[in-house]
C-alpha positions as CSV (number, residue, x, y, z in Angstrom):
1,M,0.0,0.0,0.0
2,S,1.4,3.4,-1.0
3,I,1.9,6.2,1.6
4,E,-0.9,8.1,-0.1
5,E,-3.3,5.2,0.4
6,Q,-2.2,4.9,4.0
7,L,-2.7,8.6,4.5
8,K,-6.2,8.4,3.0
9,E,-7.1,5.4,5.1
10,L,-5.9,7.2,8.3
11,I,-8.0,10.3,7.4
12,I,-11.1,8.3,6.8
13,K,-10.5,6.3,10.0
14,K,-10.2,9.5,12.1
15,Y,-12.6,11.8,10.3
16,G,-15.1,9.6,8.5
17,S,-14.4,11.3,5.1
18,V,-11.9,13.3,3.2
19,N,-14.4,16.1,2.9
20,K,-14.8,16.4,6.7
21,F,-11.0,16.3,7.2
22,A,-10.5,19.0,4.6
23,Q,-13.0,21.3,6.3
24,T,-11.4,20.7,9.7
25,C,-8.0,21.7,8.2
26,G,-9.4,24.7,6.3
27,L,-8.4,23.1,3.0
28,S,-10.4,22.4,-0.1
29,T,-11.4,18.7,-0.7
30,S,-9.7,18.9,-4.1
31,T,-6.4,19.9,-2.5
32,V,-6.5,16.9,-0.2
33,A,-7.6,14.6,-3.0
34,T,-4.8,15.8,-5.2
35,I,-2.3,14.6,-2.6
36,F,-3.6,11.1,-3.1
37,T,-3.1,11.3,-6.9
38,R,0.0,13.4,-7.3
39,G,1.8,12.2,-4.2
40,V,2.9,13.5,-0.8
41,N,6.3,14.5,-2.2
42,K,4.8,16.8,-4.8
43,T,2.7,18.7,-2.3
44,N,3.4,22.1,-0.8
45,I,5.3,21.6,2.4
46,S,3.0,24.0,4.4
47,T,0.0,21.8,3.4
48,I,1.8,18.7,4.4
49,I,2.8,20.2,7.8
50,M,-0.8,21.3,8.4
51,I,-2.2,17.8,7.6
52,C,0.4,16.1,9.8
53,Q,-0.3,18.4,12.7
54,Q,-4.1,17.7,12.3
55,L,-3.5,14.0,12.2
56,G,-0.8,14.0,14.9
57,I,1.8,12.4,12.7
58,S,5.4,13.2,11.9
59,A,6.0,15.2,8.7
60,D,9.6,14.1,8.6
61,E,8.6,10.4,8.7
62,L,5.8,11.0,6.1
63,A,8.4,12.4,3.8
64,D,10.3,9.1,4.3
65,G,7.2,7.1,3.4
66,K,6.1,6.2,6.9
67,I,3.1,7.2,9.0
68,V,4.4,7.6,12.6
69,P,2.4,9.2,15.5
70,K,4.1,12.1,17.3
């Protein structure tokens, strides 16, 4: 499973939907959905940091392809 698939799975597990998560973060649903198709490494770093803070995971580890709680 790719890191993007794992991230999406975590978001749905914690928030029930990508849309609800995006609203909580103040992002558009399309911005979050684009991460799943384009990849974590091709996403603006400030967006990744915001997402990681909201999910309570390490941005450094996410960049290395791992989801690790802080």
